[in-house]
PQR file of N, CA, C, O and H, with PARSE charges and radii, in Angstrom:
ATOM      1  N   MET A   1      22.995  12.240  22.570 -0.4000 1.5000
ATOM      2  CA  MET A   1      23.620  12.844  21.713 -0.0000 2.0000
ATOM      3  C   MET A   1      24.019  11.547  20.588  0.5500 1.7000
ATOM      4  O   MET A   1      24.116  11.787  19.384 -0.5500 1.4000
ATOM      5  N   THR A   2      24.178  10.500  21.018 -0.4000 1.5000
ATOM      6  CA  THR A   2      24.888   9.590  20.363 -0.0000 2.0000
ATOM      7  C   THR A   2      23.550   8.656  19.112  0.5500 1.7000
ATOM      8  O   THR A   2      23.677   7.770  18.266 -0.5500 1.4000
ATOM      9  H   THR A   2      24.099  10.306  21.996  0.4000 1.0000
ATOM     10  N   ASN A   3      22.182   9.600  19.712 -0.4000 1.5000
ATOM     11  CA  ASN A   3      21.075   9.178  18.583 -0.0000 2.0000
ATOM     12  C   ASN A   3      21.318  10.141  17.159  0.5500 1.7000
ATOM     13  O   ASN A   3      21.156   9.870  15.969 -0.5500 1.4000
ATOM     14  H   ASN A   3      22.079  10.320  20.399  0.4000 1.0000
ATOM     15  N   LEU A   4      21.721  11.226  17.766 -0.4000 1.5000
ATOM     16  CA  LEU A   4      21.800  11.957  16.526 -0.0000 2.0000
ATOM     17  C   LEU A   4      22.836  11.607  15.362  0.5500 1.7000
ATOM     18  O   LEU A   4      22.690  11.845  14.163 -0.5500 1.4000
ATOM     19  H   LEU A   4      21.852  11.447  18.733  0.4000 1.0000
ATOM     20  N   VAL A   5      23.892  11.000  15.979 -0.4000 1.5000
ATOM     21  CA  VAL A   5      24.679  10.283  15.201 -0.0000 2.0000
ATOM     22  C   VAL A   5      23.978   9.207  14.045  0.5500 1.7000
ATOM     23  O   VAL A   5      24.383   9.248  12.883 -0.5500 1.4000
ATOM     24  H   VAL A   5      24.010  10.806  16.953  0.4000 1.0000
ATOM     25  N   ILE A   6      22.999   8.335  14.418 -0.4000 1.5000
ATOM     26  CA  ILE A   6      22.041   7.745  13.780 -0.0000 2.0000
ATOM     27  C   ILE A   6      20.920   8.266  13.003  0.5500 1.7000
ATOM     28  O   ILE A   6      20.494   7.592  12.066 -0.5500 1.4000
ATOM     29  H   ILE A   6      22.670   8.301  15.361  0.4000 1.0000
ATOM     30  N   LEU A   7      20.430   9.322  13.273 -0.4000 1.5000
ATOM     31  CA  LEU A   7      19.231   9.884  13.158 -0.0000 2.0000
ATOM     32  C   LEU A   7      19.311  11.030  11.698  0.5500 1.7000
ATOM     33  O   LEU A   7      18.521  11.129  10.760 -0.5500 1.4000
ATOM     34  H   LEU A   7      20.776   9.870  14.034  0.4000 1.0000
ATOM     35  N   ILE A   8      20.480  11.722  11.957 -0.4000 1.5000
ATOM     36  CA  ILE A   8      20.786  12.263  10.810 -0.0000 2.0000
ATOM     37  C   ILE A   8      21.348  11.657   9.578  0.5500 1.7000
ATOM     38  O   ILE A   8      20.983  12.158   8.515 -0.5500 1.4000
ATOM     39  H   ILE A   8      21.123  11.641  12.719  0.4000 1.0000
ATOM     40  N   PRO A   9      22.042  10.822   9.552 -0.5600 1.5000
ATOM     41  CA  PRO A   9      22.042   9.860   8.270  0.2800 2.0000
ATOM     42  C   PRO A   9      21.288   9.724   7.867  0.5500 1.7000
ATOM     43  O   PRO A   9      21.089  10.297   6.796 -0.5500 1.4000
ATOM     44  N   ILE A  10      20.294   8.850   8.430 -0.4000 1.5000
ATOM     45  CA  ILE A  10      18.705   8.372   8.010 -0.0000 2.0000
ATOM     46  C   ILE A  10      17.850   9.398   7.421  0.5500 1.7000
ATOM     47  O   ILE A  10      17.278   9.220   6.346 -0.5500 1.4000
ATOM     48  H   ILE A  10      20.456   8.384   9.300  0.4000 1.0000
ATOM     49  N   ALA A  11      17.763  10.374   8.046 -0.4000 1.5000
ATOM     50  CA  ALA A  11      17.038  11.740   7.714 -0.0000 2.0000
ATOM     51  C   ALA A  11      17.425  12.188   6.267  0.5500 1.7000
ATOM     52  O   ALA A  11      16.659  12.477   5.348 -0.5500 1.4000
ATOM     53  H   ALA A  11      18.228  10.519   8.919  0.4000 1.0000
ATOM     54  N   LEU A  12      18.937  12.177   6.279 -0.4000 1.5000
ATOM     55  CA  LEU A  12      19.521  12.727   4.833 -0.0000 2.0000
ATOM     56  C   LEU A  12      19.175  11.768   3.735  0.5500 1.7000
ATOM     57  O   LEU A  12      18.795  12.039   2.596 -0.5500 1.4000
ATOM     58  H   LEU A  12      19.559  11.942   7.026  0.4000 1.0000
ATOM     59  N   PHE A  13      19.358  10.706   4.235 -0.4000 1.5000
ATOM     60  CA  PHE A  13      18.942   9.514   3.206 -0.0000 2.0000
ATOM     61  C   PHE A  13      17.961   9.386   2.653  0.5500 1.7000
ATOM     62  O   PHE A  13      17.924   9.130   1.449 -0.5500 1.4000
ATOM     63  H   PHE A  13      19.667  10.487   5.161  0.4000 1.0000
ATOM     64  N   LEU A  14      16.797   9.548   3.475 -0.4000 1.5000
ATOM     65  CA  LEU A  14      15.548   9.576   3.176 -0.0000 2.0000
ATOM     66  C   LEU A  14      14.787  10.699   2.187  0.5500 1.7000
ATOM     67  O   LEU A  14      13.851  10.633   1.390 -0.5500 1.4000
ATOM     68  H   LEU A  14      16.827   9.756   4.453  0.4000 1.0000
ATOM     69  N   GLY A  15      15.759  11.860   2.700 -0.4000 1.5000
ATOM     70  CA  GLY A  15      15.273  13.046   1.819 -0.0000 2.0000
ATOM     71  C   GLY A  15      16.045  12.811   0.356  0.5500 1.7000
ATOM     72  O   GLY A  15      15.454  13.087  -0.688 -0.5500 1.4000
ATOM     73  H   GLY A  15      16.519  11.913   3.347  0.4000 1.0000
ATOM     74  N   ALA A  16      17.215  12.356   0.352 -0.4000 1.5000
ATOM     75  CA  ALA A  16      17.675  12.035  -0.830 -0.0000 2.0000
ATOM     76  C   ALA A  16      16.742  11.225  -1.995  0.5500 1.7000
ATOM     77  O   ALA A  16      16.576  11.517  -3.179 -0.5500 1.4000
ATOM     78  H   ALA A  16      17.695  12.131   1.199  0.4000 1.0000
ATOM     79  N   ALA A  17      16.187  10.072  -1.185 -0.4000 1.5000
ATOM     80  CA  ALA A  17      15.427   9.145  -1.732 -0.0000 2.0000
ATOM     81  C   ALA A  17      14.265   9.679  -2.290  0.5500 1.7000
ATOM     82  O   ALA A  17      13.869   9.324  -3.400 -0.5500 1.4000
ATOM     83  H   ALA A  17      16.322   9.835  -0.223  0.4000 1.0000
ATOM     84  N   GLY A  18      13.427  10.877  -1.294 -0.4000 1.5000
ATOM     85  CA  GLY A  18      12.471  11.483  -1.968 -0.0000 2.0000
ATOM     86  C   GLY A  18      12.690  12.257  -3.255  0.5500 1.7000
ATOM     87  O   GLY A  18      11.989  12.327  -4.265 -0.5500 1.4000
ATOM     88  H   GLY A  18      13.748  11.166  -0.392  0.4000 1.0000
ATOM     89  N   LEU A  19      13.930  12.857  -2.925 -0.4000 1.5000
ATOM     90  CA  LEU A  19      14.109  13.826  -4.084 -0.0000 2.0000
ATOM     91  C   LEU A  19      14.565  13.046  -5.099  0.5500 1.7000
ATOM     92  O   LEU A  19      14.197  13.667  -6.096 -0.5500 1.4000
ATOM     93  H   LEU A  19      14.499  12.800  -2.105  0.4000 1.0000
ATOM     94  N   ALA A  20      15.152  12.048  -5.477 -0.4000 1.5000
ATOM     95  CA  ALA A  20      15.212  11.089  -6.346 -0.0000 2.0000
ATOM     96  C   ALA A  20      14.383  10.502  -7.067  0.5500 1.7000
ATOM     97  O   ALA A  20      14.470  10.268  -8.272 -0.5500 1.4000
ATOM     98  H   ALA A  20      15.451  11.543  -4.667  0.4000 1.0000
ATOM     99  N   ALA A  21      13.244  10.152  -6.081 -0.4000 1.5000
ATOM    100  CA  ALA A  21      11.702   9.716  -7.074 -0.0000 2.0000
ATOM    101  C   ALA A  21      11.173  11.003  -7.293  0.5500 1.7000
ATOM    102  O   ALA A  21      10.520  10.850  -8.325 -0.5500 1.4000
ATOM    103  H   ALA A  21      13.173  10.343  -5.101  0.4000 1.0000
ATOM    104  N   PHE A  22      11.055  12.218  -6.936 -0.4000 1.5000
ATOM    105  CA  PHE A  22      10.683  13.098  -7.270 -0.0000 2.0000
ATOM    106  C   PHE A  22      11.314  13.568  -8.807  0.5500 1.7000
ATOM    107  O   PHE A  22      10.610  13.900  -9.761 -0.5500 1.4000
ATOM    108  H   PHE A  22      11.585  12.343  -6.097  0.4000 1.0000
ATOM    109  N   LEU A  23      12.663  13.518  -8.803 -0.4000 1.5000
ATOM    110  CA  LEU A  23      13.311  14.057 -10.197 -0.0000 2.0000
ATOM    111  C   LEU A  23      12.881  12.936 -11.138  0.5500 1.7000
ATOM    112  O   LEU A  23      12.258  13.234 -12.157 -0.5500 1.4000
ATOM    113  H   LEU A  23      13.235  13.248  -8.029  0.4000 1.0000
ATOM    114  N   TRP A  24      13.199  11.560 -10.837 -0.4000 1.5000
ATOM    115  CA  TRP A  24      12.423  10.176 -11.560 -0.0000 2.0000
ATOM    116  C   TRP A  24      11.248  10.679 -12.580  0.5500 1.7000
ATOM    117  O   TRP A  24      11.287  10.714 -13.810 -0.5500 1.4000
ATOM    118  H   TRP A  24      13.706  11.319 -10.009  0.4000 1.0000
ATOM    119  N   SER A  25      10.031  11.114 -11.560 -0.4000 1.5000
ATOM    120  CA  SER A  25       8.649  11.197 -11.874 -0.0000 2.0000
ATOM    121  C   SER A  25       8.777  12.309 -13.135  0.5500 1.7000
ATOM    122  O   SER A  25       8.275  12.265 -14.258 -0.5500 1.4000
ATOM    123  H   SER A  25       9.999  11.086 -10.561  0.4000 1.0000
ATOM    124  N   LEU A  26       9.629  13.303 -12.522 -0.4000 1.5000
ATOM    125  CA  LEU A  26       9.686  14.722 -13.603 -0.0000 2.0000
ATOM    126  C   LEU A  26      10.275  14.394 -14.925  0.5500 1.7000
ATOM    127  O   LEU A  26       9.962  15.150 -15.845 -0.5500 1.4000
ATOM    128  H   LEU A  26      10.037  13.338 -11.610  0.4000 1.0000
ATOM    129  N   LYS A  27      11.236  13.199 -15.242 -0.4000 1.5000
ATOM    130  CA  LYS A  27      11.707  12.687 -15.840 -0.0000 2.0000
ATOM    131  C   LYS A  27      10.953  11.856 -16.729  0.5500 1.7000
ATOM    132  O   LYS A  27      11.068  11.975 -17.948 -0.5500 1.4000
ATOM    133  H   LYS A  27      11.490  12.585 -14.494  0.4000 1.0000
ATOM    134  N   SER A  28      10.216  11.052 -16.213 -0.4000 1.5000
ATOM    135  CA  SER A  28       9.370  10.230 -17.207 -0.0000 2.0000
ATOM    136  C   SER A  28       7.888  10.799 -17.483  0.5500 1.7000
ATOM    137  O   SER A  28       6.993  10.212 -18.091 -0.5500 1.4000
ATOM    138  H   SER A  28      10.122  10.956 -15.223  0.4000 1.0000
ATOM    139  N   GLY A  29       7.850  11.708 -17.064 -0.4000 1.5000
ATOM    140  CA  GLY A  29       6.477  12.579 -17.671 -0.0000 2.0000
ATOM    141  C   GLY A  29       5.523  12.330 -17.082  0.5500 1.7000
ATOM    142  O   GLY A  29       4.446  12.181 -17.659 -0.5500 1.4000
ATOM    143  H   GLY A  29       8.576  12.185 -16.570  0.4000 1.0000
ATOM    144  N   GLN A  30       5.683  12.201 -15.573 -0.4000 1.5000
ATOM    145  CA  GLN A  30       4.356  12.196 -14.778 -0.0000 2.0000
ATOM    146  C   GLN A  30       3.555  13.430 -14.594  0.5500 1.7000
ATOM    147  O   GLN A  30       2.434  13.404 -14.085 -0.5500 1.4000
ATOM    148  H   GLN A  30       6.558  12.322 -15.104  0.4000 1.0000
ATOM    149  N   TYR A  31       4.174  14.584 -15.038 -0.4000 1.5000
ATOM    150  CA  TYR A  31       3.434  15.782 -14.840 -0.0000 2.0000
ATOM    151  C   TYR A  31       3.148  16.722 -16.110  0.5500 1.7000
ATOM    152  O   TYR A  31       2.891  17.925 -16.146 -0.5500 1.4000
ATOM    153  H   TYR A  31       5.084  14.606 -15.451  0.4000 1.0000
ATOM    154  N   ASP A  32       3.275  15.794 -17.123 -0.4000 1.5000
ATOM    155  CA  ASP A  32       3.672  16.704 -18.615 -0.0000 2.0000
ATOM    156  C   ASP A  32       1.875  16.866 -18.981  0.5500 1.7000
ATOM    157  O   ASP A  32       1.731  17.623 -19.940 -0.5500 1.4000
ATOM    158  H   ASP A  32       3.484  14.817 -17.093  0.4000 1.0000
ATOM    159  N   ASP A  33       0.926  16.488 -18.595 -0.4000 1.5000
ATOM    160  CA  ASP A  33      -0.612  16.644 -18.753 -0.0000 2.0000
ATOM    161  C   ASP A  33      -1.562  16.793 -18.036  0.5500 1.7000
ATOM    162  O   ASP A  33      -2.636  16.242 -18.277 -0.5500 1.4000
ATOM    163  H   ASP A  33       1.043  15.873 -17.816  0.4000 1.0000
ATOM    164  N   LEU A  34      -1.321  17.744 -16.773 -0.4000 1.5000
ATOM    165  CA  LEU A  34      -2.164  17.832 -15.607 -0.0000 2.0000
ATOM    166  C   LEU A  34      -3.470  17.927 -16.067  0.5500 1.7000
ATOM    167  O   LEU A  34      -4.309  17.258 -15.465 -0.5500 1.4000
ATOM    168  H   LEU A  34      -0.448  18.191 -16.578  0.4000 1.0000
ATOM    169  N   ASP A  35      -3.868  18.692 -17.112 -0.4000 1.5000
ATOM    170  CA  ASP A  35      -5.451  19.050 -17.564 -0.0000 2.0000
ATOM    171  C   ASP A  35      -6.278  17.537 -17.997  0.5500 1.7000
ATOM    172  O   ASP A  35      -7.476  17.265 -17.909 -0.5500 1.4000
ATOM    173  H   ASP A  35      -3.186  19.235 -17.602  0.4000 1.0000
ATOM    174  N   GLY A  36      -5.479  16.962 -18.337 -0.4000 1.5000
ATOM    175  CA  GLY A  36      -5.961  15.971 -19.464 -0.0000 2.0000
ATOM    176  C   GLY A  36      -7.048  15.073 -18.554  0.5500 1.7000
ATOM    177  O   GLY A  36      -8.256  14.941 -18.752 -0.5500 1.4000
ATOM    178  H   GLY A  36      -4.506  17.183 -18.408  0.4000 1.0000
ATOM    179  N   ALA A  37      -6.148  14.453 -17.405 -0.4000 1.5000
ATOM    180  CA  ALA A  37      -6.889  13.919 -16.662 -0.0000 2.0000
ATOM    181  C   ALA A  37      -8.150  14.064 -15.902  0.5500 1.7000
ATOM    182  O   ALA A  37      -9.017  13.275 -15.526 -0.5500 1.4000
ATOM    183  H   ALA A  37      -5.167  14.560 -17.244  0.4000 1.0000
ATOM    184  N   ALA A  38      -7.956  15.358 -15.801 -0.4000 1.5000
ATOM    185  CA  ALA A  38      -9.151  16.418 -15.212 -0.0000 2.0000
ATOM    186  C   ALA A  38     -10.666  16.389 -16.017  0.5500 1.7000
ATOM    187  O   ALA A  38     -11.839  16.346 -15.645 -0.5500 1.4000
ATOM    188  H   ALA A  38      -7.251  15.999 -16.107  0.4000 1.0000
ATOM    189  N   GLU A  39     -10.047  16.431 -17.173 -0.4000 1.5000
ATOM    190  CA  GLU A  39     -10.968  16.466 -18.133 -0.0000 2.0000
ATOM    191  C   GLU A  39     -11.573  15.440 -18.836  0.5500 1.7000
ATOM    192  O   GLU A  39     -12.606  15.590 -19.488 -0.5500 1.4000
ATOM    193  H   GLU A  39      -9.095  16.466 -17.476  0.4000 1.0000
ATOM    194  N   ARG A  40     -10.836  14.185 -18.701 -0.4000 1.5000
ATOM    195  CA  ARG A  40     -11.052  13.151 -19.162 -0.0000 2.0000
ATOM    196  C   ARG A  40     -12.316  12.631 -18.383  0.5500 1.7000
ATOM    197  O   ARG A  40     -13.103  11.967 -19.057 -0.5500 1.4000
ATOM    198  H   ARG A  40      -9.996  14.063 -18.171  0.4000 1.0000
ATOM    199  N   ILE A  41     -12.596  12.822 -17.169 -0.4000 1.5000
ATOM    200  CA  ILE A  41     -13.585  12.280 -16.486 -0.0000 2.0000
ATOM    201  C   ILE A  41     -15.063  13.005 -16.920  0.5500 1.7000
ATOM    202  O   ILE A  41     -16.112  12.415 -16.660 -0.5500 1.4000
ATOM    203  H   ILE A  41     -11.957  13.362 -16.621  0.4000 1.0000
ATOM    204  N   LEU A  42     -15.066  14.049 -17.458 -0.4000 1.5000
ATOM    205  CA  LEU A  42     -16.202  14.704 -17.882 -0.0000 2.0000
ATOM    206  C   LEU A  42     -16.755  14.540 -19.160  0.5500 1.7000
ATOM    207  O   LEU A  42     -17.853  14.980 -19.497 -0.5500 1.4000
ATOM    208  H   LEU A  42     -14.214  14.528 -17.669  0.4000 1.0000
ATOM    209  N   LEU A  43     -15.666  13.638 -20.162 -0.4000 1.5000
ATOM    210  CA  LEU A  43     -16.056  13.031 -21.678 -0.0000 2.0000
ATOM    211  C   LEU A  43     -17.216  11.864 -21.627  0.5500 1.7000
ATOM    212  O   LEU A  43     -17.000  10.996 -20.782 -0.5500 1.4000
ATOM    213  H   LEU A  43     -14.773  13.280 -19.889  0.4000 1.0000
ATOM    214  N   ASP A  44     -18.055  11.760 -22.173 -0.4000 1.5000
ATOM    215  CA  ASP A  44     -18.678  10.672 -22.370 -0.0000 2.0000
ATOM    216  C   ASP A  44     -18.060   9.744 -23.276  0.5500 1.7000
ATOM    217  O   ASP A  44     -17.568  10.090 -24.350 -0.5500 1.4000
ATOM    218  H   ASP A  44     -18.230  12.465 -22.860  0.4000 1.0000
ATOM    219  N   ASP A  45     -18.095   8.190 -22.706 -0.4000 1.5000
ATOM    220  CA  ASP A  45     -17.581   7.233 -23.490 -0.0000 2.0000
ATOM    221  C   ASP A  45     -18.314   6.835 -24.731  0.5500 1.7000
ATOM    222  O   ASP A  45     -17.944   6.658 -25.892 -0.5500 1.4000
ATOM    223  H   ASP A  45     -18.495   7.909 -21.833  0.4000 1.0000
ATOM    224  N   LYS A  46     -19.651   6.734 -24.032 -0.4000 1.5000
ATOM    225  CA  LYS A  46     -20.479   6.107 -25.339 -0.0000 2.0000
ATOM    226  C   LYS A  46     -21.744   7.125 -25.158  0.5500 1.7000
ATOM    227  O   LYS A  46     -22.180   7.804 -24.228 -0.5500 1.4000
ATOM    228  H   LYS A  46     -19.952   6.878 -23.089  0.4000 1.0000
ATOM    229  N   GLU A  47     -22.133   6.875 -26.588 -0.4000 1.5000
ATOM    230  CA  GLU A  47     -23.687   7.415 -26.627 -0.0000 2.0000
ATOM    231  C   GLU A  47     -24.762   7.129 -25.937  0.5500 1.7000
ATOM    232  O   GLU A  47     -24.956   5.919 -25.829 -0.5500 1.4000
ATOM    233  H   GLU A  47     -21.779   6.323 -27.343  0.4000 1.0000
ATOM    234  N   PRO A  48     -25.777   8.029 -25.268 -0.5600 1.5000
ATOM    235  CA  PRO A  48     -26.703   7.610 -24.651  0.2800 2.0000
ATOM    236  C   PRO A  48     -27.324   6.599 -25.443  0.5500 1.7000
ATOM    237  O   PRO A  48     -27.169   6.446 -26.655 -0.5500 1.4000
ATOM    238  N   GLY A  49     -28.117   5.846 -24.594 -0.4000 1.5000
ATOM    239  CA  GLY A  49     -28.999   4.911 -25.038 -0.0000 2.0000
ATOM    240  C   GLY A  49     -28.234   3.424 -25.452  0.5500 1.7000
ATOM    241  O   GLY A  49     -28.938   2.460 -25.751 -0.5500 1.4000
ATOM    242  H   GLY A  49     -28.244   5.970 -23.610  0.4000 1.0000
ATOM    243  N   GLU A  50     -27.059   3.344 -25.446 -0.4000 1.5000
ATOM    244  CA  GLU A  50     -25.983   2.344 -25.693 -0.0000 2.0000
ATOM    245  C   GLU A  50     -26.175   1.487 -24.756  0.5500 1.7000
ATOM    246  O   GLU A  50     -26.126   2.205 -23.757 -0.5500 1.4000
ATOM    247  H   GLU A  50     -26.487   4.128 -25.203  0.4000 1.0000
ATOM    248  N   PRO A  51     -26.382   0.327 -24.360 -0.5600 1.5000
ATOM    249  CA  PRO A  51     -26.223  -0.667 -23.518  0.2800 2.0000
ATOM    250  C   PRO A  51     -24.696  -0.764 -22.920  0.5500 1.7000
ATOM    251  O   PRO A  51     -23.657  -0.778 -23.580 -0.5500 1.4000
ATOM    252  N   LYS A  52     -24.829  -0.822 -21.582 -0.4000 1.5000
ATOM    253  CA  LYS A  52     -23.250  -0.718 -20.706 -0.0000 2.0000
ATOM    254  C   LYS A  52     -22.603  -2.122 -20.968  0.5500 1.7000
ATOM    255  O   LYS A  52     -23.385  -3.072 -20.949 -0.5500 1.4000
ATOM    256  H   LYS A  52     -25.673  -0.810 -21.046  0.4000 1.0000
ATOM    257  N   PRO A  53     -21.590  -2.319 -21.153 -0.5600 1.5000
ATOM    258  CA  PRO A  53     -20.643  -3.557 -21.500  0.2800 2.0000
ATOM    259  C   PRO A  53     -21.052  -4.541 -20.086  0.5500 1.7000
ATOM    260  O   PRO A  53     -21.126  -4.086 -18.945 -0.5500 1.4000
ATOM    261  N   GLY A  54     -21.283  -5.929 -20.458 -0.4000 1.5000
ATOM    262  CA  GLY A  54     -21.252  -6.967 -19.543 -0.0000 2.0000
ATOM    263  C   GLY A  54     -22.655  -7.350 -18.780  0.5500 1.7000
ATOM    264  O   GLY A  54     -22.795  -8.103 -17.817 -0.5500 1.4000
ATOM    265  H   GLY A  54     -21.223  -6.298 -21.385  0.4000 1.0000
ATOM    266  N   ARG A  55     -23.635  -6.620 -19.487 -0.4000 1.5000
ATOM    267  CA  ARG A  55     -24.935  -6.766 -19.216 -0.0000 2.0000
ATOM    268  C   ARG A  55     -25.608  -7.424 -19.993  0.5500 1.7000
ATOM    269  O   ARG A  55     -25.557  -7.050 -21.165 -0.5500 1.4000
ATOM    270  H   ARG A  55     -23.521  -6.008 -20.270  0.4000 1.0000
ATOM    271  N   ASP A  56     -26.542  -8.712 -19.648 -0.4000 1.5000
ATOM    272  CA  ASP A  56     -27.097  -9.100 -20.740 -0.0000 2.0000
ATOM    273  C   ASP A  56     -28.286  -8.519 -21.509  0.5500 1.7000
ATOM    274  O   ASP A  56     -29.041  -7.872 -20.784 -0.5500 1.4000
ATOM    275  H   ASP A  56     -26.583  -9.016 -18.696  0.4000 1.0000
ATOM    276  N   GLN A  57     -28.616  -8.583 -22.706 -0.4000 1.5000
ATOM    277  CA  GLN A  57     -29.723  -7.684 -23.424 -0.0000 2.0000
ATOM    278  C   GLN A  57     -30.521  -9.010 -23.792  0.5500 1.7000
ATOM    279  O   GLN A  57     -30.487  -9.376 -24.967 -0.5500 1.4000
ATOM    280  H   GLN A  57     -28.003  -9.109 -23.296  0.4000 1.0000
ATOM    281  N   SER A  58     -31.216  -9.731 -22.887 -0.4000 1.5000
ATOM    282  CA  SER A  58     -32.549 -10.340 -23.441 -0.0000 2.0000
ATOM    283  C   SER A  58     -33.694 -10.275 -23.575  0.5500 1.7000
ATOM    284  O   SER A  58     -34.296 -11.162 -24.181 -0.5500 1.4000
ATOM    285  H   SER A  58     -31.244  -9.434 -21.933  0.4000 1.0000
TER
END
C-alpha cells in the first residue's frame, strides 16, 4: 500500500510531462505540414546526368 503513495504521484507527473510535451509540439508547429515530408522524398533534387556532390570528376 505504501508503494502506491510513491507510484501514483510519479505516474501523474509522467503523464503531465507527456501532455506538456505534446502540447508544446502542437504549439511549435510540428504537425503543420504532414504531407510535405512524405512528398519531399519523391522529388528529385538534381537533373539526370548531373554528377553527385563529393565525387571527383577527373
